[in-house]
SERO-4910 file (N, C-alpha, C, O; in steps of 0.05 Angstrom, whole numbers):
BEGIN
 pado doro    nc1    nc2    nc3   cac1   cac2   cac3    cc1    cc2    cc3    oc1    oc2    oc3
  Met    A     -6    962     10    -23    962    -14    -43    939    -12    -35    915    -11
  Asp    A    -69    945    -13    -90    924    -10    -98    913    -37   -105    889    -39
  Gly    A    -98    930    -59   -107    921    -85   -137    918    -86   -151    924    -66
  Thr    A   -147    910   -109   -176    906   -112   -184    879   -100   -166    863    -93
  Glu    A   -209    874    -98   -219    848    -89   -209    826   -108   -203    804    -99
  Phe    A   -209    832   -134   -199    811   -153   -169    805   -148   -161    782   -149
  Asp    A   -154    827   -143   -125    823   -137   -122    805   -112   -105    787   -112
  Arg    A   -137    810    -91   -135    795    -67   -143    766    -72   -131    747    -61
  Gln    A   -164    762    -88   -173    735    -95   -151    720   -110   -146    696   -104
  Met    A   -137    733   -128   -116    720   -143    -92    713   -125    -79    693   -128
  Met    A    -87    732   -106    -64    726    -87    -71    703    -69    -54    687    -62
  Arg    A    -97    701    -60   -105    679    -44   -102    653    -60    -96    632    -48
  Arg    A   -107    654    -86   -102    630   -102    -73    623   -103    -66    599   -103
  Cys    A    -55    643   -104    -26    637   -102    -19    623    -77     -3    604    -77
  Leu    A    -31    631    -55    -26    618    -29    -36    590    -28    -23    572    -17
  Glu    A    -59    585    -41    -70    557    -43    -51    540    -58    -45    517    -50
  Leu    A    -41    550    -80    -22    535    -97      4    529    -81     14    507    -81
  Ala    A     14    550    -68     39    547    -53     37    525    -32     56    510    -27
  Gln    A     14    523    -18     11    504      3     10    475     -6     12    457     10
  Gln    A      8    471    -32      8    444    -43     36    431    -38     38    406    -38
  Ala    A     56    447    -33     83    437    -28     91    440      1    115    439      7
  Ile    A     72    443     19     78    448     47     95    425     58     88    401     54
  Gly    A    116    432     72    134    412     84    155    401     65    171    384     73
  Arg    A    155    410     40    173    398     20    194    418      9    212    409     -5
  Thr    A    191    444     14    207    463      0    233    472     14    250    485      1
  Ala    A    236    466     40    259    476     55    285    468     41    288    446     30
  Pro    A    305    486     40    306    512     54    291    535     39    293    558     47
  Asn    A    278    528     17    264    549      1    237    555     13    226    540     29
  Pro    A    226    578      6    199    585     14    177    571     -2    184    558    -23
  Met    A    153    572      7    130    562     -9    120    585    -26    113    607    -16
  Val    A    118    580    -52    110    601    -71     91    591    -91     94    569   -102
  Gly    A     70    606    -96     51    600   -118     49    624   -136     53    647   -128
  Ala    A     42    619   -161     40    641   -181     17    636   -199     10    614   -206
  Val    A      4    658   -207    -19    658   -225    -15    679   -247     -8    702   -241
  Val    A    -19    671   -272    -19    690   -295    -47    696   -303    -63    677   -309
  Val    A    -54    721   -305    -82    730   -312    -81    748   -336    -65    766   -338
  Arg    A    -98    741   -355   -101    758   -379   -130    763   -384   -146    744   -385
  Asn    A   -138    788   -388   -165    796   -392   -184    785   -371   -207    776   -377
  Gly    A   -175    786   -346   -192    777   -323   -195    747   -320   -211    738   -303
  Lys    A   -179    732   -335   -181    702   -333   -154    690   -328   -134    699   -338
  Ile    A   -154    669   -311   -129    655   -306   -120    639   -330   -136    622   -340
  Val    A    -96    644   -339    -86    629   -363    -62    612   -356    -52    597   -373
  Gly    A    -52    613   -331    -30    597   -323    -26    597   -293    -30    618   -280
  Glu    A    -19    574   -282    -15    572   -253     10    554   -248     17    538   -265
  Gly    A     21    557   -225     44    540   -217     52    544   -189     45    564   -176
  Phe    A     67    525   -178     78    528   -151    106    515   -150    112    498   -167
  His    A    122    523   -131    149    512   -127    146    486   -112    138    486    -89
  Pro    A    153    463   -125    148    437   -112    169    429    -91    162    417    -70
  Gln    A    195    436    -95    216    430    -76    242    443    -85    244    451   -108
  Ala    A    261    445    -66    286    457    -72    300    443    -95    300    418    -97
  Gly    A    311    459   -114    324    447   -137    306    446   -162    316    444   -184
  Gln    A    280    448   -157    261    448   -179    255    477   -188    261    495   -172
  Pro    A    244    481   -212    238    509   -220    219    523   -201    204    510   -186
  His    A    221    549   -201    204    565   -183    176    568   -194    171    561   -218
  Ala    A    158    577   -178    129    579   -185    124    595   -210    108    587   -227
  Glu    A    139    617   -213    134    635   -236    140    620   -262    126    624   -282
  Val    A    161    604   -262    168    589   -286    146    570   -295    139    569   -318
  Phe    A    135    555   -276    113    537   -282     88    552   -292     75    543   -311
  Ala    A     82    574   -280     58    590   -287     62    602   -315     43    602   -331
  Leu    A     86    612   -321     91    624   -347     91    602   -369     82    607   -391
  Gln    A    101    579   -363    101    557   -382     72    549   -388     65    543   -411
  Ala    A     55    548   -368     27    541   -372     12    562   -388     -5    555   -405
  Ala    A     20    587   -384      7    609   -399     16    611   -428      2    619   -445
  Ser    A     41    603   -432     53    603   -459     51    631   -471     58    651   -459
  Ala    A     41    633   -496     40    659   -510     20    678   -497     22    703   -501
  Gln    A      2    668   -481    -18    686   -469     -6    702   -446    -19    720   -435
  Ala    A     20    697   -439     33    713   -418     39    741   -429     43    759   -413
  Gln    A     41    744   -455     47    770   -467     26    791   -459      2    787   -466
  Gly    A     34    812   -445     16    833   -437     -2    826   -413    -20    841   -406
  Ala    A      3    803   -400    -13    794   -378     -3    804   -351     17    818   -350
  Thr    A    -18    797   -330    -10    804   -302     -2    778   -288    -15    758   -290
  Leu    A     21    780   -274     31    757   -258     26    763   -229     34    784   -219
  Tyr    A     13    744   -215     10    746   -186     29    726   -173     30    703   -182
  Val    A     43    734   -152     61    716   -138     63    725   -109     66    748   -104
  Asn    A     62    705    -91     61    713    -62     88    722    -51     88    734    -29
  Leu    A    110    717    -65    136    725    -56    151    738    -80    149    728   -102
  Glu    A    165    759    -74    181    773    -95    197    754   -112    211    737   -101
  Pro    A    196    756   -138    212    739   -156    242    743   -151    251    765   -146
  Cys    A    257    721   -152    286    723   -146    300    735   -170    291    734   -193
  Asn    A    324    747   -164    340    760   -185    369    751   -183    387    766   -190
  His    A    373    726   -175    400    715   -172    401    686   -182    380    672   -183
  Phe    A    424    677   -188    428    649   -196    433    633   -171    452    637   -156
  Gly    A    415    614   -166    419    594   -144    421    567   -157    437    563   -175
  Arg    A    403    549   -148    402    523   -162    387    526   -189    390    509   -207
  Thr    A    372    548   -191    357    553   -216    363    582   -225    371    598   -208
  Pro    A    358    589   -250    363    616   -260    343    636   -247    323    628   -236
  Pro    A    350    662   -248    332    683   -236    305    684   -250    303    683   -275
  Cys    A    284    685   -234    257    686   -245    250    712   -258    234    713   -276
  Thr    A    264    734   -250    258    760   -262    263    759   -292    247    771   -307
  Glu    A    284    745   -301    289    745   -330    268    729   -345    260    737   -367
  Ala    A    258    708   -333    236    693   -345    211    710   -348    197    709   -368
  Val    A    205    726   -327    182    744   -327    184    765   -349    166    770   -364
  Ile    A    208    776   -351    213    797   -371    211    786   -399    198    797   -417
  Gln    A    223    762   -404    223    750   -430    195    741   -439    189    740   -463
  Ala    A    178    735   -419    151    726   -426    133    749   -434    111    745   -445
  Gly    A    142    774   -430    126    797   -438    105    805   -418     86    818   -425
  Ile    A    108    797   -393     89    804   -372     89    835   -369    110    848   -370
  Glu    A     65    846   -367     62    875   -365     61    886   -337     69    908   -331
  Arg    A     49    869   -318     46    878   -291     51    854   -272     43    832   -278
  Val    A     63    860   -249     69    839   -229     58    848   -202     64    869   -193
  Met    A     41    831   -191     29    837   -164     43    818   -144     41    794   -146
  Val    A     57    830   -125     74    815   -107     62    816    -79     53    837    -69
  Gly    A     61    793    -65     50    792    -38     68    805    -18     59    821     -2
  Met    A     94    798    -19    113    808      1    141    809    -11    147    793    -29
  Val    A    157    826      0    186    828     -8    200    804      5    194    796     27
  Asp    A    218    792    -10    234    769     -1    255    779     19    271    796     13
  Pro    A    254    768     44    274    777     64    302    766     60    321    774     73
  Asp    A    305    747     42    331    735     36    349    758     26    342    771      6
  Pro    A    372    762     38    390    783     30    398    782      1    405    803    -11
  Arg    A    397    758    -11    404    756    -40    383    768    -58    388    773    -81
  Val    A    359    772    -47    337    783    -62    330    811    -51    338    831    -62
  Ala    A    316    812    -29    310    836    -13    305    861    -30    318    882    -26
  Gly    A    286    859    -48    278    882    -64    292    883    -91    283    898   -109
  Gly    A    313    867    -95    328    867   -120    311    857   -144    314    867   -166
  Gly    A    294    837   -138    277    827   -159    257    848   -168    252    850   -192
  Ile    A    245    862   -150    226    883   -156    240    905   -172    229    915   -192
  Asp    A    264    913   -163    278    934   -178    285    926   -206    282    942   -225
  Arg    A    292    900   -210    299    891   -237    274    892   -255    276    900   -278
  Leu    A    251    883   -245    227    884   -261    219    912   -268    212    918   -291
  Arg    A    221    930   -249    214    958   -255    233    971   -274    225    987   -291
  Ala    A    258    963   -272    278    974   -291    272    965   -320    280    978   -339
  Ala    A    259    942   -322    251    932   -349    225    943   -358    214    935   -379
  Gly    A    213    962   -343    189    975   -351    163    961   -342    141    968   -352
  Ile    A    166    941   -325    142    927   -315    130    941   -290    145    949   -272
  Asn    A    104    944   -290     91    956   -267     89    936   -245     78    914   -248
  Val    A    101    942   -222    102    923   -199     87    935   -175     93    958   -167
  Val    A     68    920   -164     53    929   -140     60    909   -118     59    884   -122
  Val    A     66    919    -94     75    902    -72     56    905    -49     47    927    -42
  Gly    A     49    882    -35     34    883    -10      6    873    -12    -10    879      5
  Ile    A      0    857    -33    -27    845    -35    -29    822    -15    -13    803    -17
  Glu    A    -48    822      3    -52    801     23    -25    796     38    -17    773     42
  Ala    A    -12    818     45     15    815     56     16    799     82     34    783     86
  Ala    A     -3    803    100     -3    789    125     -5    758    121      9    743    134
  Ser    A    -23    750    103    -26    722     97     -1    710     84      7    687     90
  Cys    A     12    726     67     37    717     54     59    714     75     75    695     74
  Gln    A     60    733     94     80    731    115     76    706    132     95    692    139
  Gln    A     51    700    139     45    677    156     51    651    142     62    632    155
  Leu    A     45    649    117     50    624    102     80    617    104     87    593    108
  Asn    A     97    637    101    126    631    101    140    642    126    163    651    125
  Glu    A    126    640    149    137    650    174    163    635    181    182    647    192
  Ala    A    164    609    175    188    594    181    212    603    164    234    606    173
  Phe    A    207    606    138    227    615    119    238    643    127    262    648    128
  Val    A    219    661    134    227    688    142    244    687    167    265    701    169
  His    A    236    671    186    251    668    211    279    658    206    299    668    217
  Arg    A    281    637    189    308    625    184    327    644    171    350    645    178
  Val    A    317    659    151    336    677    136    342    702    152    363    715    146
  Thr    A    325    710    170    330    734    186    345    728    212    360    744    222
  Gln    A    339    704    224    352    697    250    373    676    247    386    669    267
  Gln    A    377    665    224    398    644    218    394    619    235    413    605    242
  Arg    A    369    612    241    363    586    252    333    580    247    317    598    241
  Pro    A    326    554    250    299    546    243    277    559    261    283    568    283
  Phe    A    253    558    251    229    566    266    221    543    284    217    521    274
  Gly    A    217    549    310    211    528    329    181    528    337    171    549    345
  Ile    A    168    505    336    141    502    345    141    482    368    150    459    365
  Phe    A    130    490    391    127    471    414     99    461    415     80    476    418
  Lys    A     96    434    411     70    422    411     67    403    435     86    387    440
  Tyr    A     45    404    448     40    384    470     10    380    474     -6    396    465
  Ala    A      4    358    487    -23    352    494    -25    350    524     -7    338    537
  Met    A    -45    363    536    -47    362    565    -77    361    574    -95    367    558
  Thr    A    -80    354    599   -107    354    610   -115    382    618    -98    400    617
  Leu    A   -139    386    626   -149    413    634   -133    424    657   -131    448    661
  Asp    A   -123    406    675   -107    415    697    -77    414    691    -61    414    710
  Gly    A    -70    415    666    -42    419    658    -23    395    661      0    399    667
  Lys    A    -33    371    658    -16    347    661    -12    333    634    -31    331    618
  Ile    A     12    324    630     18    310    604     20    280    608     25    265    590
  Ala    A     16    271    633     16    242    640      5    240    668      2    260    682
  Thr    A      1    215    677     -6    211    705     19    210    722     41    212    711
  Thr    A     16    206    748     40    205    765     57    180    760     80    180    767
  Thr    A     45    160    746     61    136    739     75    139    712     90    122    703
  Gly    A     69    162    698     81    167    672     63    158    649     71    161    626
  His    A     39    146    655     22    137    634      9    160    619     -2    179    632
  Ser    A     10    160    592      0    183    577    -16    176    552    -24    194    537
  Ala    A    -22    151    548    -36    142    523    -66    136    530    -71    117    544
  Trp    A    -85    152    520    -81    176    505    -94    199    520   -116    196    532
  Ile    A    -82    223    518    -94    247    531   -117    257    513   -138    263    523
  Thr    A   -111    260    487   -131    271    469   -144    250    452   -136    227    452
  Ser    A   -164    258    437   -180    240    420   -166    233    394   -146    247    387
  Pro    A   -175    213    380   -162    205    355   -162    228    334   -143    230    319
  Ile    A   -183    244    334   -184    266    314   -163    287    320   -151    299    302
  Ala    A   -157    292    346   -136    311    353   -109    299    346    -91    314    337
  Arg    A   -105    273    351    -80    261    344    -75    261    314    -52    262    305
  Gln    A    -96    259    298    -93    260    269    -84    288    261    -68    291    242
  Arg    A    -93    309    275    -84    336    270    -54    338    275    -40    352    260
  Val    A    -44    324    295    -15    324    301      0    311    278     21    321    270
  His    A    -11    290    267      2    277    244      3    296    220     23    296    205
  Gln    A    -18    311    216    -19    331    194      2    353    200     15    362    181
  Leu    A      4    361    225     24    381    232     52    371    226     68    386    215
  Arg    A     58    346    233     84    336    228     91    337    198    114    341    191
  Ala    A     71    332    181     76    333    152     84    360    142     96    362    121
  Thr    A     79    381    158     86    408    150    114    416    160    124    437    153
  Cys    A    126    399    176    152    406    189    175    390    176    171    369    164
  Asp    A    199    402    180    223    389    168    236    370    188    249    351    180
  Ala    A    232    375    214    245    359    235    228    359    260    214    379    265
  Ile    A    230    338    276    217    335    302    238    329    322    255    311    318
  Ile    A    238    343    345    258    339    366    245    328    391    224    337    400
  Val    A    258    307    402    250    296    428    276    292    444    298    293    432
  Gly    A    273    288    470    296    281    486    298    251    492    279    236    485
  Gly    A    319    243    505    322    215    512    300    204    529    292    181    527
  Asn    A    289    221    548    268    212    565    243    203    549    231    182    555
  Thr    A    237    218    529    213    211    512    218    185    498    199    169    495
  Val    A    242    180    488    248    155    474    245    131    494    233    111    487
  Arg    A    256    135    518    256    113    537    227    108    548    219     85    551
  Arg    A    212    129    552    186    126    565    164    119    545    147    102    550
  Asp    A    164    132    521    141    130    503    147    113    478    129    103    465
  Asn    A    173    109    471    180     95    447    164    105    423    150     89    410
  Pro    A    165    131    417    148    142    396    158    135    368    180    126    364
  His    A    140    138    348    147    134    320    154    161    307    173    163    291
  Leu    A    140    183    315    144    210    305    142    211    274    157    225    261
  Thr    A    122    196    264    117    196    235     90    210    230     76    218    248
  Thr    A     83    212    204     58    224    197     35    204    196     12    210    190
  His    A     42    178    202     22    157    204      3    155    179    -21    151    182
  Gly    A     15    159    156      0    156    131    -15    180    122    -27    180    100
  Val    A    -15    201    138    -29    226    130    -15    238    106    -27    251     89
  Ser    A     12    235    105     28    245     83     46    223     73     51    204     88
  Asp    A     56    225     49     75    205     39    104    211     47    122    197     38
  Arg    A    107    232     63    134    239     72    134    241    103    113    248    115
  Asn    A    157    236    115    160    239    143    183    258    149    203    258    134
  Pro    A    181    274    169    203    293    176    227    278    187    225    255    195
  Leu    A    249    292    188    273    282    202    267    280    232    257    298    244
  Arg    A    273    257    243    268    252    272    294    257    287    315    245    281
  Val    A    293    275    307    317    284    321    315    277    351    294    283    363
  Val    A    336    264    361    337    258    390    361    272    402    383    271    392
  Met    A    356    286    424    377    299    439    383    282    464    366    279    481
  Ser    A    407    271    465    415    254    488    445    259    493    462    247    479
  Arg    A    451    275    513    479    282    519    496    257    525    519    256    516
  Ser    A    485    238    540    501    215    549    496    190    533    510    170    537
  Leu    A    477    191    514    470    167    498    459    145    515    463    121    510
  Asp    A    444    153    536    430    133    553    404    126    539    383    136    546
  Leu    A    406    110    518    384    104    501    380     74    497    400     59    499
  Pro    A    356     65    493    352     36    488    364     27    461    365     43    442
  Ile    A    373      3    460    385     -8    436    363    -12    414    369     -9    390
  Ser    A    339    -19    423    317    -23    404    296     -2    409    287      2    432
  Ala    A    288     12    388    267     33    390    255     38    363    267     33    342
  Asn    A    230     47    362    217     53    337    232     74    321    233     73    296
  Leu    A    245     93    334    260    114    320    284    104    306    294    117    288
  Trp    A    294     80    313    317     69    300    310     55    274    327     45    259
  Gln    A    284     53    268    275     40    243    277     61    220    258     74    212
  Thr    A    301     64    210    307     86    192    298     81    163    299     99    146
  Ala    A    287     58    158    275     53    131    249     68    129    240     75    107
  Ile    A    237     74    152    211     89    152    216    119    150    203    132    134
  Ala    A    236    129    165    242    157    165    270    160    177    278    144    194
  Pro    A    285    180    168    312    184    178    312    193    207    294    208    215
  Thr    A    333    185    222    335    194    250    364    203    255    383    190    246
  Val    A    367    225    269    393    235    278    393    239    308    374    249    319
  Val    A    415    230    320    418    234    349    440    253    354    463    250    345
  Phe    A    434    274    369    455    294    377    464    287    406    448    283    424
  Thr    A    490    285    409    502    277    434    528    292    439    537    307    422
  Ala    A    539    288    463    565    300    470    587    280    462    582    256    457
  Pro    A    612    290    459    634    272    450    639    248    469    650    228    460
  Asn    A    631    250    494    636    228    513    612    210    517    610    197    537
  Gly    A    593    210    497    570    192    499    577    163    499    599    156    489
  Asn    A    560    146    508    564    117    510    573    106    482    557    106    463
  Pro    A    598     96    480    609     87    454    595     62    444    591     59    420
  Leu    A    586     44    462    572     20    453    545     26    441    538     15    420
  Val    A    530     45    453    504     53    442    509     67    416    494     63    397
  Lys    A    529     84    415    535     99    390    539     79    367    527     83    345
  Gln    A    554     58    371    559     39    350    534     24    342    529     19    319
  Gln    A    518     17    362    492      3    357    474     21    340    460     11    322
  Leu    A    474     47    345    457     65    330    468     67    301    452     66    282
  Leu    A    494     70    298    506     72    272    500     46    256    496     48    231
  Asp    A    501     23    269    495     -2    255    466     -3    245    461    -17    225
  Gln    A    449     12    257    421     14    248    415     37    230    392     45    225
  Arg    A    437     50    221    436     72    202    423     97    214    411    113    200
  Val    A    426    100    240    419    124    254    443    143    252    465    135    259
  Met    A    439    168    244    461    187    244    466    196    272    448    202    288
  Val    A    492    197    280    500    207    306    518    231    303    539    229    290
  Val    A    510    254    314    525    278    311    535    287    339    518    291    357
  Glu    A    561    289    342    572    298    367    577    328    367    590    339    349
  Leu    A    567    341    387    571    370    391    584    375    418    576    361    437
  Asp    A    602    393    420    615    400    446    594    407    466    596    401    490
  Asn    A    573    422    457    551    430    475    525    424    460    515    442    447
  Pro    A    514    400    463    489    393    448    465    406    461    447    392    471
  Ser    A    464    433    461    442    448    472    421    453    450    427    449    427
  Pro    A    397    461    458    377    468    437    388    489    417    382    486    393
  Thr    A    402    508    427    413    529    409    431    517    388    429    522    364
  Gln    A    450    500    397    469    488    378    456    468    360    464    466    336
  Val    A    437    453    370    423    434    353    407    448    331    407    440    308
  Met    A    393    470    339    378    486    319    396    498    298    390    498    275
  Lys    A    419    508    307    438    519    288    448    498    268    450    503    244
  Thr    A    454    474    278    463    453    261    442    444    241    447    440    217
  Leu    A    417    442    251    395    435    233    390    457    212    385    451    188
  Gly    A    392    482    220    389    505    201    411    504    180    405    509    156
  Asp    A    435    497    187    457    495    168    452    473    148    463    473    126
  Arg    A    435    453    155    428    431    138    403    437    121    393    419    107
  Gly    A    393    461    123    370    469    106    343    465    119    323    468    105
  Val    A    342    459    145    317    455    159    305    483    165    319    500    175
  Ser    A    279    487    159    266    512    165    247    510    188    246    529    205
  Thr    A    232    488    191    212    486    212    217    462    230    220    439    220
  Val    A    220    467    256    225    446    275    202    444    295    193    464    306
  Leu    A    192    419    299    171    414    318    182    401    343    193    379    342
  Trp    A    180    416    365    189    405    391    166    389    403    145    400    410
  Glu    A    170    362    405    150    345    418    162    332    443    156    309    449
  Cys    A    178    347    457    194    336    479    179    339    505    158    351    507
  Gly    A    192    328    526    181    331    553    187    358    565    200    375    553
  Gly    A    178    362    590    179    388    603    207    399    607    212    423    603
  Gln    A    227    382    614    254    392    620    267    403    595    277    425    596
  Leu    A    266    388    573    278    398    548    262    422    537    273    440    525
  Ala    A    235    421    540    219    443    531    226    469    545    229    490    532
  Ala    A    230    468    571    238    492    586    265    503    576    269    527    574
  Gln    A    283    485    570    310    493    560    307    506    533    319    527    527
  Ala    A    291    493    515    288    504    488    274    532    489    282    550    474
  Ile    A    254    535    506    240    560    508    260    581    519    261    604    510
  Gly    A    275    573    540    293    592    553    315    601    534    325    624    537
  Glu    A    323    585    515    344    592    496    333    605    470    347    610    451
  Gly    A    307    611    470    295    625    447    291    608    423    291    618    400
  Cys    A    290    581    427    287    563    404    258    556    398    253    540    380
  Val    A    239    568    412    211    564    407    198    591    401    200    610    417
  Gln    A    184    592    378    170    617    370    140    614    372    126    634    376
  Lys    A    130    589    369    101    585    368     94    561    386    110    542    389
  Val    A     71    563    398     62    542    417     35    531    407     16    547    401
  Leu    A     32    505    406      7    492    399      0    473    422     13    452    426
  Ala    A    -20    480    437    -28    464    461    -55    451    455    -75    464    452
  Phe    A    -54    424    455    -79    409    453    -89    403    481    -75    391    497
  Ile    A   -113    412    487   -124    410    514   -148    392    515   -168    397    501
  Ala    A   -146    371    532   -168    352    535   -184    359    560   -173    367    580
  Pro    A   -211    355    558   -228    361    582   -227    339    602   -247    325    607
  Lys    A   -203    335    614   -198    314    633   -183    325    657   -168    345    654
  Leu    A   -185    313    680   -171    321    704   -155    297    714   -165    275    716
  Val    A   -130    302    721   -112    281    732   -105    286    761   -105    268    778
  Gly    A    -98    311    766    -90    319    793    -63    310    802    -49    297    787
  Gly    A    -56    316    827    -31    307    839     -6    320    827     -8    342    815
  Asn    A     17    308    831     42    319    822     51    307    795     74    303    791
  Ala    A     32    302    778     38    291    752     53    312    735     51    336    741
  Pro    A     69    303    716     86    321    700     69    341    683     47    335    675
  Ser    A     81    365    680     68    385    664     85    390    638    107    381    636
  Pro    A     74    406    619     87    409    593    114    423    594    132    417    578
  Val    A    118    441    613    142    457    614    155    455    642    141    459    662
  Gly    A    180    447    643    194    444    668    202    471    680    192    492    672
  Glu    A    220    470    699    229    493    714    243    514    696    262    507    682
  Met    A    234    538    697    246    560    682    256    582    700    264    603    690
  Gly    A    255    579    727    265    599    745    247    623    748    256    644    758
  Ile    A    222    621    740    203    643    743    191    642    771    178    622    779
  Thr    A    194    664    786    183    665    814    161    685    817    146    684    837
  Gln    A    158    703    798    136    723    800    118    720    775    128    716    753
  Met    A     92    722    779     74    720    756     79    741    735     74    737    711
  Thr    A     91    764    743     98    785    724    120    777    705    125    789    685
  Glu    A    134    755    712    156    745    695    147    724    675    162    716    658
  Ala    A    122    716    678    111    695    661    114    702    631    109    725    624
  Leu    A    120    683    615    122    687    586     94    689    575     76    675    583
  Val    A     90    708    556     63    715    546     61    706    517     79    709    501
  Leu    A     37    694    511     31    687    483     15    708    470     -3    721    482
  Asp    A     20    713    444      7    734    429     -7    721    405     -2    698    398
  Arg    A    -25    736    392    -39    727    368    -52    700    373    -48    681    358
  Leu    A    -68    698    394    -80    673    402   -103    664    383   -119    681    374
  Lys    A   -105    638    379   -128    626    366   -136    601    382   -119    588    394
  Ile    A   -162    596    383   -171    571    396   -191    557    378   -208    570    365
  Glu    A   -189    531    376   -205    516    358   -214    490    371   -198    476    384
  Ala    A   -239    483    368   -250    458    378   -243    436    359   -248    438    335
  Ile    A   -231    414    369   -225    391    352   -237    366    366   -225    355    385
  Gly    A   -260    358    357   -275    337    371   -281    347    399   -292    368    403
  Ala    A   -275    330    419   -280    338    447   -257    355    459   -260    365    481
  Asp    A   -236    359    444   -212    373    453   -211    402    442   -227    409    425
  Tyr    A   -192    417    451   -187    444    441   -158    447    434   -140    436    446
  Leu    A   -153    463    413   -126    470    405   -122    500    409   -136    516    397
  Leu    A   -103    507    426    -96    535    431    -70    540    417    -50    526    422
  Glu    A    -69    561    401    -46    567    385    -38    596    390    -55    614    391
  Gly    A    -12    601    394     -3    628    399     27    630    394     41    610    391
  Tyr    A     37    655    394     65    661    389     77    672    414     66    690    427
  Leu    A    101    662    421    115    673    444    127    700    437    140    704    417
  Leu    A    122    720    454    133    746    450    163    745    453    173    731    472
  Pro    A    179    758    436    208    756    439    218    766    466    241    766    472
***
């Protein structure tokens, strides 16, 4: 269902509102809502974070008595179950809404069409599918988590035109321009967690923060099976942002204690693989994970299906030689076996380029 141009315009407004809470709603989706009466917006709202009222409630409160006989636009089907908050369908019905325009059906099994059915049973006209593709893309991480039971993985890296992420000596500061690096900080603000391996901690001593672009920082995750990690590192400054280290049960006990003393969370897994780490993060409510790791861990994450989207920042520079590349050995010997990216976009960012695409399952 495409709807009228006005309907599409109102749904795009819902998406704008929803994005105001980007990076803050996990494990919930991003949702915006607009109440329209006689062709004019009389109420708006968005879901700010888990545990807070949903978008529809804020929009209906803003509309007040003008919601009677009005149309409600919302990018995701209203919920019909008790979670941390009451079902939105009852608020919509009690407000006297006459028509509801829905962007997409909620894939959460607790909803999955039940909200639409409840509204229709109450005599409300419900139309589904306005700007559906845009609604799906906005909440691609939420959709992936509730359908696949693990977070949505994004692999981000910066490389030279000849595919190098550092020189042969390991020097990598900086491949891309300041404006491209600022885009990375903005990207981090949209994610719930960032994953690196022990090599990245030892070599680069990263901060993995949003560097002031946002007032929030994602959870910083380090995968280190043996806990061969430095005692002092930027990631251990947990007053800035929380850090968790995933390791095996036989990791270095002295380093483990040093990390705990610095309020770094240490989680022991029998098999601290990308799959198990993603599952554990998903169980903790994480929806979007940004892989900023080196080639070896990246190859493992891709091979285990933990990466769905790739963001490659490409600088017009040449390094040459046997310098490291973004993805390590994956056992591919024939070009016909190469993994293919779909739905490609390319964007100029200063002197650099950003290539974005999705890995085919």
